[in-house]
N, C-alpha and C positions, 0 to 999 in steps of 0.2 A: 362820445357817450350820449345816449338819449336821455332827455329829461321828461319825466311823466308830469301830468298836470297836478297830481297829488303833491302838495308843497314839500320841497326838500328831498324828493326821491329821484335818484339817478340810477340808470342802468348801464352796465358795461357793454351792452350790445342788445340785440333783439331778445325779447322776453322768453322766447322758446329756444334759446341757445345757451342759457346761463348754466354754467358748470364750474363753480368756483370753490377753491379751498378756503376762502375767506368768509367769515360770518357777515361781512358787509358787502361782499362781491368784489371788493377792491383791496389790494394789499401792496405794501412796499416791498423792496427787494429782500428784506429780512422776514417777510411773511406777516408783518404787523398790519392789521386792517386799517383802512381809511374809512372813517365813519362819515358817510355822505348821505345818510337818511335811509338807506336800505339796511335793515337789521333783522335778526331772527324773528320770524313770525309776522313781519310787516305784510299788510294786506293792501293791495291797490285794486281799484275798481275801474274797468275800462268799458267805454262804449264800443259799439261795433267798429266805428271808424278808427278809434284809438287802437283797438286790438289789431286792426289791419296795418296800422302804421308801425306798431312795435313788434310785429311778427317778422321772422327772417324772410328775405325775398324768396318767393316761390312756395311759401308755406301758408297755412291758414290756421288762425285761432279766432275765437269769437268773443263777443261781449261777455263780461262776467267779472268775478272777483278772483284774484290770484294772490298766493301767499308764498313768501320766501321761507324755505324749510331746508333742513339737512337730510340727505338720504342716508339711511342706516348703512354702516360699513359692511354689514352682513347681508345686505339686499342683493337680489339677482339683477344685474345690470340690464339684461335683455327684457325684463318685466317692468322697467322703470322708464319706458319710452311712451310716446304719444298714444293716448287712448286706453292705457292700463290704469287700474285703480291704485291709489296710494292709501296706505293704512298707517295710523300712528301707533307708536310704541309707548309703553309705560315706563320701562327701565332699559338700561343697556349695560351689559357687561357685569356678570357676577351676581346680579340680584334677580330673583325670580319675577316673572311678569305678574303684576297685580299686587306687589308688596311695596311699601314705601322704602326709600324715596323714589318717586316716579320721575326720574331724571330726564328720560327721553321725551316725556310728555311736555315738560316745561322748557325744553330747549328751543324749538320742537324738532323731533326726528320722525321721519316717515319711512316705511318699508314697503316691500313688494308683497303681492298676494300669497306667494308660496311661504314666505316667512311668517306672515300673519296667520296662515292656516296652521302651521306647525306650532305656533304659540297659543292657539285657541282664541285668536283675536279677529275673527272674520267679520265681526260687527263694528270694528273700529275704523270705519271708512273716513279718511281724511281729505280725499279729493281725487284728482286725476292728474297723471303726468302729462306734460305737454310737449316735451322735446322730441322732435322726429328722431328716429333711430340713426339715420344718416342724413347728411346735408352736404351737397356738392361733392359726393363721393367719400366723405369722411365721417367717422363716428361722431354723433352729436348728442347721445344720451348722457345723463348725469353719471358721474363716477361715484360708486358707493363710498360714502364718507364725505363727499363734497356737498355744496349747497346749490339749490336750484329753485325754480318757481313751479308751483302746481296750481291747477284750477280748483277753486273751492266753492263754486256755486254762483247763484244770481245771474245766470246766463246760459250759454250753450257751449258744448264741448264735444269733440270727437271721441267716440269710444270704439275699442276693438271688440268685435262680436266673436264670442267663442263658438263652440260646436253644439251647445245645448239647445239654443233656440234663436231664430232670427229676430231682428227688431223691426216692428211695423210702426207706421204712423199712429201715435196715440198710445203705444204700449207703455207700461211701466218698464223702466230700465234699471237693472241692478247687477252686481257681480254674479257670474254663473258659478256652478258647482265644480268647475275645473280648478279653482283655487290658485290661479296664477294672475288674477286681476283682469281677465276679460269679462265681457258683459253679455247679458241675454235680455230678450224682450218677453213680456208676459202680459196677459189681460189683467192680472192682479198684482198688487204690490208684494215686495219681498216681506216675509214674516220675520227675518233676522233682525233682532233688536239693534238699533244704532245705524242701520243702513238707510241712507237717504235715497229715495227712489227718484230717478229721473223720468222724463216724459219723452218718448221717441218723437223726434221732430223731423228727422231725415232717416228713412228706412235703410236697413242694411242686412244683407244675407249672412248666414253663418260663415265664420272664418273671414269675414270682410270688415267693413267699418260702417258706423252709423253716427248720427248726431243726436245728442240728448239735451234736453233743457232742464235745469235745476232752478227752481224759483227762489230757494233760500241759500244763504251763505252758511257754510259749515264753520261756525265760529269756534276758534280756539286761540286764546291769547296767552302766549308763554310769558315767562318772567322777563 
């Protein structure tokens, strides 16, 4: 297991391969979690060198803040992989979005762009998924219902570019109108309330990838 410099934090493997059924990322044979410092909502901040050290071999993640979250059981798995936007929920199961208790907000739970669009939550950007879809020929994305790490700002992140507009150096970067969590570049910021605009730092063509910089952390501290 890897030990992060953040005191008391242990990882079960590379930070962009986490896909755990446990709220601590570790559990005994009966499924009971081992509490080793990684818990729901935990944020760790990595330098560029640390990010390289904690990435899976042959993959790239960048400096920034990363948060341990649960992927909504109703999320679309293919939209929860590296470069797609993650959105947070307010409720889960039987309670309408935007009414109390906001159980999924306090857990915390994130979902994919298609689900957020259906629920009218396109402004509730929580961060970016970081797990490559495949690794060494095997599926590597988080399983809906499981726990994973997402990028939440204060650094750089790879984004999937949709078909709306390419990303150029210095562009504002934000989710595009395809509503599946891909991104677009623009000379002006998004006007959607709640959307954190990135800054294009490595250009990318439509249907390709780019790298965006986010100066702020998307803070959300669950119970």
